[in-house]
Every structure is written in C-alpha cells, then in structure tokens.
C-alpha positions in Angstrom: -73.1 108.8 11.5 -74.9 109.8 14.4 -73.8 112.3 17.2 -73.8 111.9 20.8 -76.7 113.5 22.3 -76.1 116.0 25.2 -72.9 115.7 27.0 -71.7 112.3 24.9 -74.5 110.4 25.7 -75.1 108.0 22.7 -78.4 108.5 20.5 -79.3 104.9 21.2 -79.0 105.3 25.1 -80.5 108.8 25.0 -83.8 107.8 23.5 -84.3 104.9 26.2 -83.6 107.6 28.9 -86.6 109.3 31.0 -86.0 112.9 31.5 -84.8 112.3 35.2 -82.3 109.8 34.2 -81.1 112.2 31.6 -80.8 115.1 34.4 -79.3 112.9 36.5 -76.4 111.6 34.3 -75.9 115.5 33.0 -75.2 116.6 36.8 -72.7 113.7 36.8 -70.9 115.0 34.2 -70.9 118.5 35.6 -69.2 117.2 38.8 -66.9 115.3 36.9 -66.0 118.7 35.2 -65.9 120.3 38.5 -63.6 117.7 40.0 -61.4 117.8 36.9 -61.1 121.3 37.2 -60.0 121.2 40.9 -57.2 118.6 40.0 -55.7 120.6 37.2 -55.5 123.5 39.7 -54.2 121.3 42.6 -51.6 119.9 40.2 -50.5 123.6 39.3 -50.2 124.6 42.8 -48.2 121.4 43.7 -45.8 122.7 40.6 -45.4 125.9 42.4 -45.1 124.8 46.0 -43.3 121.6 46.1 -41.5 120.4 49.3 -38.0 122.0 49.7 -35.5 121.6 52.6 -36.7 125.3 53.7 -40.6 124.1 54.3 -40.2 120.3 55.0 -37.9 117.8 56.8 -36.0 116.7 53.2 -32.4 117.0 53.5 -30.7 119.7 52.2 -29.0 116.9 50.0 -31.9 116.6 48.1 -32.0 120.1 46.5 -29.7 121.1 43.6 -27.0 123.2 45.2 -27.6 126.0 42.6 -31.5 125.8 43.4 -32.1 128.9 45.3 -35.0 131.2 46.2 -35.5 134.3 44.5 -33.4 137.0 46.0 -35.0 139.9 47.7 -32.2 142.3 47.3 -31.0 143.6 43.9 -28.0 142.3 42.0 -24.9 143.8 43.2 -22.9 145.4 40.4 -19.5 144.5 41.6 -17.7 141.9 39.7 -16.9 138.6 41.0 -13.8 137.8 43.2 -11.5 140.2 45.1 -12.6 143.8 45.3 -9.7 146.5 44.5 -7.9 147.9 47.8 -8.9 144.5 49.8 -6.3 143.4 52.0 -3.8 141.1 50.5 -3.9 137.1 51.3 -0.7 135.5 51.0 0.9 132.2 52.3 3.4 133.4 54.9 7.1 132.4 54.4 8.7 129.7 56.5 11.8 130.8 58.7 14.8 130.2 56.4 16.1 127.7 59.4 13.1 125.6 58.2 13.9 125.6 54.3 15.3 122.3 53.2 17.7 124.3 50.8 18.6 127.9 50.5 19.8 129.3 47.1 21.8 132.8 47.4 21.3 134.7 44.3 23.5 137.8 43.8 23.8 140.1 40.7 27.4 140.3 39.3 26.8 143.5 37.4 24.7 146.7 37.3 21.7 146.5 35.3 22.1 149.9 34.1 26.0 150.6 33.3 27.1 146.9 33.3 30.0 147.7 36.0 30.9 144.6 38.2 29.0 144.6 41.6 30.2 143.1 45.0 29.0 142.8 48.5 26.2 141.2 50.2 22.3 142.8 50.9 21.5 142.5 54.6 18.0 141.7 53.8 17.5 140.1 50.3 14.1 139.4 49.2 12.9 136.1 49.7 10.9 133.9 47.2 10.0 130.5 48.5 8.9 127.7 46.0 7.1 124.5 47.7 7.5 121.4 45.7 6.4 117.6 46.1 9.2 115.2 47.0 9.9 112.4 44.9 7.4 109.7 45.9 9.1 106.4 46.4 8.1 103.7 48.6 10.1 102.6 51.4 10.8 98.7 51.4 12.5 97.1 54.1 13.4 93.5 53.7 13.8 91.1 56.8 16.0 88.2 55.8 15.0 85.4 58.1 17.7 82.6 58.7 16.5 79.1 58.9 19.7 77.2 61.0 19.0 73.7 61.7 20.3 72.1 65.0 22.2 69.2 65.9 19.0 67.5 66.7 17.9 67.9 63.0 15.2 70.4 64.1 15.1 73.7 61.6 14.8 76.8 63.1 13.7 80.1 61.7 14.0 83.5 62.8 10.9 85.1 64.3 10.1 88.8 62.9 10.4 91.9 65.2 7.5 92.9 67.3 5.0 95.0 65.2 6.0 93.9 61.5 3.2 92.8 59.8 2.9 89.2 58.4 2.0 90.8 55.2 3.7 93.2 52.9 2.0 96.1 53.9 2.9 98.6 56.9 1.2 100.3 59.1 1.4 104.0 57.6 0.3 102.4 54.2 -2.6 100.4 55.8 -4.0 103.4 57.8 -3.6 105.8 54.6 -5.3 103.1 52.4 -8.4 103.0 55.0 -8.4 106.9 54.8 -8.5 107.2 51.2 -11.6 105.0 51.2 -13.4 106.5 54.4 -11.9 110.1 54.7 -11.8 110.9 51.0 -14.6 108.7 49.8 -12.7 106.7 47.1 -13.7 103.3 45.9 -11.4 100.5 46.2 -10.4 100.6 42.3 -9.9 103.8 42.6 -7.7 103.6 45.9 -5.7 100.8 44.0 -5.2 102.9 41.5 -3.7 105.9 43.2 -1.5 103.9 45.1 -0.1 102.5 42.1 -0.2 105.4 39.7 1.1 108.2 42.3 2.5 106.2 45.0 4.6 103.7 43.3 3.1 101.0 45.6 1.6 98.1 44.0 -2.0 97.5 44.8 -5.0 96.2 43.9 -8.5 96.0 44.8 -8.6 92.8 46.6 -5.3 94.0 48.6 -7.2 97.4 49.4 -10.1 95.0 51.1 -7.6 93.2 52.9 -6.1 96.6 54.2 -9.9 97.8 55.0 -10.4 94.8 57.3 -6.9 95.3 59.2 -8.0 99.2 59.8 -11.3 97.9 61.2 -9.6 95.1 63.4 -7.2 97.8 64.5 -9.8 100.4 65.5 -12.5 98.4 66.6 -11.4 98.5 70.3 -11.1 102.4 70.1 -14.7 102.3 68.8 -16.1 100.0 71.2 -14.7 102.3 73.9 -16.4 105.4 72.3 -19.3 103.4 72.2 -19.4 102.4 75.9 -19.2 105.7 77.1 -22.4 106.8 75.3 -24.3 106.3 78.1 -22.6 108.3 80.6 -23.1 111.9 78.8 -25.4 114.6 79.8 -26.5 115.6 75.9 -26.7 113.6 72.7 -27.6 115.0 69.6 -29.1 111.7 67.6 -29.9 111.5 63.7 -30.1 109.0 61.2 -29.9 108.7 57.4 -30.7 105.9 54.8 -28.2 103.8 53.4 -27.8 100.5 51.8 -25.9 97.1 53.1 -25.8 95.0 50.0 -29.2 94.8 48.4 -31.0 95.5 51.2 -32.0 99.0 53.2 -30.3 100.2 56.1 -30.0 102.9 58.4 -26.8 104.9 59.4 -27.4 106.3 62.9 -25.1 109.1 64.7 -24.7 109.8 68.5 -23.0 113.0 68.8 -21.5 114.0 72.5 -19.3 117.2 72.8 -16.2 115.5 72.5 -17.1 112.1 70.3 -19.2 110.8 67.9 -20.2 107.3 67.4 -21.9 106.0 64.0 -23.6 102.8 63.8 -25.2 101.1 60.9 -28.1 98.9 61.4 -30.8 97.3 59.1 -33.8 99.0 60.6 -34.9 102.5 61.9 -36.6 101.2 64.8 -35.4 102.5 68.2 -33.5 99.2 69.2 -30.4 100.9 68.3 -31.2 103.6 71.2 -31.3 100.5 73.7 -28.2 98.9 72.4 -26.2 102.4 72.9 -28.1 104.5 75.3 -29.2 101.1 77.4 -30.9 101.9 80.6 -28.2 104.1 82.2 -28.4 107.0 80.3 -30.0 110.0 82.2 -29.1 112.8 79.8 -31.0 114.7 77.1 -31.2 113.5 73.5 -31.5 116.7 70.8 -33.5 114.9 68.0 -36.5 115.8 65.3 -39.8 114.6 66.7 -39.9 111.0 65.2 -41.8 109.0 68.0 -38.9 106.5 68.2 -37.1 109.1 70.3 -40.2 109.4 72.8 -39.2 106.3 74.7 -36.0 108.4 75.9 -38.5 110.6 77.7 -36.0 113.5 78.0 -35.8 115.2 74.9 -34.9 118.6 73.2 -36.8 118.9 69.7 -35.0 120.7 67.0 -36.4 123.9 66.5 -34.8 123.9 62.9 -37.6 121.5 61.9 -40.2 123.0 63.9 -39.3 126.1 61.6 -39.7 124.4 58.4 -42.9 122.8 59.4 -44.3 126.3 60.4 -42.9 127.7 56.8 -44.8 124.7 55.5 -48.2 126.1 57.0 -47.4 129.6 55.7 -46.9 128.3 52.1 -50.0 125.9 52.5 -53.3 126.8 50.4 -55.5 126.7 54.3 -55.8 130.6 55.1 -56.6 129.5 58.8 -52.9 127.2 58.7 -51.4 130.1 57.3 -52.6 132.5 59.9 -51.6 130.1 62.5 -48.1 129.7 60.8 -47.2 133.4 60.4 -48.3 134.0 64.1 -46.0 131.1 65.3 -43.1 132.2 63.2 -42.6 135.5 65.1 -41.8 134.0 68.6 -39.9 131.1 66.8 -37.5 133.9 65.3 -37.4 135.6 68.8 -36.0 132.1 70.0 -33.4 132.0 67.6 -32.3 135.9 68.0 -32.0 134.9 71.6 -30.3 131.6 71.4 -27.7 133.4 68.9 -27.0 135.8 71.5 -26.3 133.2 74.3 -24.2 131.1 71.8 -21.6 134.2 71.0 -21.5 135.0 74.9 -23.9 138.2 74.8 -26.1 136.8 77.5 -25.7 133.8 79.9 -27.8 130.7 79.8 -29.9 132.1 83.2 -30.5 135.3 81.0 -31.9 133.4 78.0 -34.1 131.6 79.9 -35.5 135.0 81.4 -35.6 136.6 78.0 -37.2 133.7 76.4 -40.1 133.6 78.7 -42.3 135.9 76.2 -41.6 133.8 73.5 -42.4 130.8 75.3 -45.8 131.9 76.6 -46.5 133.1 73.1 -45.6 129.7 71.5 -47.5 127.7 74.1 -50.5 130.2 73.6 -50.8 130.0 69.9 -50.5 125.8 70.2 -53.4 125.7 72.3 -55.0 128.1 69.9 -54.5 125.8 67.1 -55.5 122.9 69.2 -59.1 124.0 69.3 -58.9 125.8 65.7 -61.0 122.9 64.0 -58.7 122.4 61.2 -57.3 119.0 60.9 -53.8 120.2 59.9 -53.2 122.4 62.2 -54.8 120.6 65.2 -52.5 117.5 64.5 -49.5 119.6 64.7 -50.3 121.7 67.6 -51.7 119.2 69.8 -48.3 116.7 69.3 -46.5 120.1 70.1 -48.6 121.2 73.0 -48.8 118.0 74.8 -45.1 117.5 75.1 -44.2 121.2 75.0 -41.5 121.1 77.8 -39.6 119.0 74.9 -39.2 122.4 73.0 -37.6 124.2 76.0 -35.0 121.6 77.6 -32.4 124.0 76.4 -33.2 126.7 78.6 -32.7 124.3 82.0 -29.4 122.4 80.9 -26.2 123.7 80.1 -24.4 122.3 76.8 -28.1 121.5 75.3 -28.9 123.6 71.9 -32.4 124.2 70.3 -31.4 122.5 67.4 -29.6 119.2 66.2 -27.2 120.8 63.9 -24.5 118.9 65.3 -25.3 115.7 64.2 -26.6 117.3 60.7 -23.2 118.6 60.6 -21.7 114.7 61.3 -24.0 113.5 58.6 -23.2 115.8 56.0 -19.9 113.7 55.2 -21.8 110.4 55.4 -24.4 111.7 52.7 -21.6 112.5 50.2 -20.1 109.4 50.9 -23.7 107.3 50.6 -24.3 109.2 47.2 -20.6 108.3 46.0 -20.5 104.7 47.2 -24.2 103.4 47.1 -23.7 102.0 50.6 -21.9 99.1 51.5 -21.9 95.4 50.2 -21.2 93.3 53.4 -21.7 93.4 57.1 -17.9 93.8 57.2 -18.2 96.7 55.2 -20.6 98.4 57.3 -18.6 97.8 60.2 -15.3 99.6 58.6 -17.8 102.4 57.6 -19.4 103.0 61.1 -15.9 102.6 62.8 -14.0 104.8 60.8 -16.9 107.7 60.4 -16.4 107.5 64.3 -12.9 108.0 64.5 -12.5 110.6 61.9 -15.1 112.8 63.1 -14.3 112.4 66.9 -10.8 113.6 65.8 -12.3 116.2 64.1 -14.2 117.7 67.3 -10.7 117.0 69.6 -8.5 118.4 66.8 -6.4 115.5 66.6 -4.4 114.3 63.6 -6.6 111.5 62.1 -4.1 109.9 60.3 -1.5 109.8 63.0 -3.9 108.4 65.5 -5.0 105.8 62.8 -1.6 104.7 62.0 -0.7 104.4 66.1 -3.8 102.4 66.1 -2.5 100.2 63.2 0.8 99.8 64.7 -0.5 98.7 68.0 -2.6 96.1 66.4 0.5 94.5 64.5 2.5 94.6 67.7 -0.5 93.3 69.8 -0.6 96.2 72.1 -3.5 97.7 73.7 -5.3 100.0 70.9 -4.9 104.0 71.8 -8.0 105.7 73.2 -9.5 108.8 71.9 -11.1 109.5 75.2 -7.8 109.8 77.4 -7.9 112.7 79.7 -11.2 113.9 78.1 
C-alpha cells in the first residue's frame, strides 16, 4: 500500500506534479491549516463571550434566571433568611369590630393550685385566624310567565335590565377573563378551576364564550384609551414577538403616564405608529434605536440599550473597539448617576441639564472620534449616534421623559411570561381579547384601581346596554 506524499498528496499525483505545482499545493495546505486554527480560536472565544442581556439587545427572558455573573465580592458567611435581631414582620390584627366572629375564652381554674377563677381581663391576648368561606355559587332563577291574551297571542315576561341572556353573571364573566389574561391560565385550566374550586360548572367552550363577552364589554374602553394616544406629551413604545395561529405576530405597547395600550399586529413595520399616533402626535417617543421609529422625528433613544452596546464593544476582540467602549462607558455612567439624583428629587430637571453638560460634551466628542477611527464596527455605531445625537438628550429638555424605556419594558414583562405559557393566540378574536385585557390590566395598575371591579363594571354595563365606564375619567 502506497502512502501519500507530503501533505496528503497521493503518490500517483505527486509523480505528475512539477516542483512549482507541488510548492503551490503545499502553500494552500498551510493556509488551510492556519484558517482552521483561526476558526477553532474564534469558536472558543464565542463560547466564552456569547451575547447576553447585559451586552446585547437580547431580552432578559432569554437568560436563565439563575444565570448570574461571577460575584466580585466574597460570599457572605451569614445564613439565608432573616438574621437574629431583625425587626419582626407580622400581619397586623384587624379591629375587633371588623371580625366576623369573636370567641371569648376565659380560664376556669388556676393552672398552679387549681382553684376556681372568676372575672374578666380588660386587655386579653388577641389571636385571629383567617379562613376561606365556603365557596358556593349564587344561582338566581328568573321565572318568566307566558300568559295568553283573549286575542290568542302569548306574551312572555322580559328579563330585567342587566340580566344576561346566558347563564353566566357579570362577576363570573369578569373573573373568568382575568383568570385567562391576568393570571395566565389556559382555557381548560380556567374551566377546571371554576369547576373544582368554585363549584361553577364550566368547560373550555364556555370559557371561550365568556372571553368574547369580556372583549365586547371592554372594547369601547380600549378604543377610548387608543384615541388618547396621539394627545400625550411623551410615550414609551416597544414590541415583543408573539404568534397568531401559525403565523408570526408582534405585540406592541404604548405607555403613557396614566394608561397603556397594547396592540397585536402581524408585522413589526411602522404601520402601527401611523394607526395609533396619527399625524396629530407632537410628543416625544422613548424607544430603542430601531429605524421604524425614525419617522416620528421626536425621539429619546434608550440609554440602557446604548450601555449594553458599549459593553459589547468592551467585551469584543478588537482592542480599538474596547478602548472606545471603555472611554464611552465613563460618561455614560455619569449620565445614569445624575439621572438617579433627578429621579429621587435631589436635583431638578434644570439642574440635571446643567450638571450633565460635561458628560454630554464627552460623549459627543468620543462619538466623533469613533466616526474617524477607521474601524468598521466602531464607525457604524458612532456615526448613527453622532448624526442623531439630539435623540440622546431629549430627556434633558422635556419634563416626564426618561432616558430609558424601562416603563415599556416593565409593561412587556407580564406579556413575555403570558406568551411563554400560551404560545400566543389562535385567532383574530383571541388577539383582540389579549390586547384589550392587557391594556385594561396595565392601566388599572398605573392608576391603582381595582382591576376586578373595573372589569365587572364594564361587563355589567355591557349586559345592561349602557355606555362602558372610562378609565381616563378625571385624568
């Protein structure tokens, strides 16, 4: 058996090669070996420096909740939980008059000598026990008489105003809708909960029927919220991918000071901005640097996103990019420090603009330096930021505008968990239910309203054919 000659060249081919051809082939083999070594090295670096929510635009939900960076401080020797001597935290006792039942207990004999005892204690020890009441549905039967007139016509009594034609009352319908939207339960689990714990017969089809009733009851409230979006002085806008049936969709959120509007659309294009903002919007949009928002023209780019991009430069393999990233990180941290002082009331917005001026000059100077650095990655990032640098500092000139889009990210937090559990919606009507309920739930949270009471009032108005209550009355 003949062995290959040189770098794996078969002998029969080597015999036909001239010295020049053989040298050229060996050079190619050497270049291949070098490229393979570089690929192995890059794969190793990627394994050590993969994108994370801390250095990229990946959402926090993509990272395992226990995946934490290596701590820089030594681990504490204290045990987990409350430490000895910490203040006691206990549920406060209710006033005696608010208790449903009071059971007086008095000893009859002395615990030492067993002599009879008499009298009352002016300040007895109070021990309160909380218990659930027996859960039993309230069933109301309406007996509708059918009477026959002398003319031969039969007339049936009408149901009172507000009584639904179905078998589900307003509180049950509102509660079922909240189970599916607020507490993220599936249709079958909702039906199982109603039947097993509340004694309310229910199936998945009935849960869907009540879902549609909630949507119809709350849709006028949702439309009123959406109509107020163009009048707001500032909005936080963000989006998250979801699914509708077998197609990809996007769930958008617009967060104002007193309300939030969600909308599910089949695309991430800026058509939703035209629908919700319209041409009447004259405020500022707080967002990431996606180009779909550029058409608004009045933006505040999120500094949290920028900080993650700067961190990615620092952790990159390019020494020049690392140096630019470290130089940018210093004034960026100063921006966050001064904003924290403004947010907690230590300084005013006018003071914030004055004390942030050195950091602003430093950031813009470093961005200009990056534009002329000649490094493709640094140039691309710095040119976009420098050309639209006014969108980094809108929060200094507009009250209520924050330098980050944390408000919209917090609003999407519940949505992300719901999406992971439900895998999106299965129909257009399901999408309308989700966007309507999420908008009402988040708006009630912002206004510190009782969401169950608000949804119940809307369902009662729907059954009685009255105008739906508005969440922005007096706001």
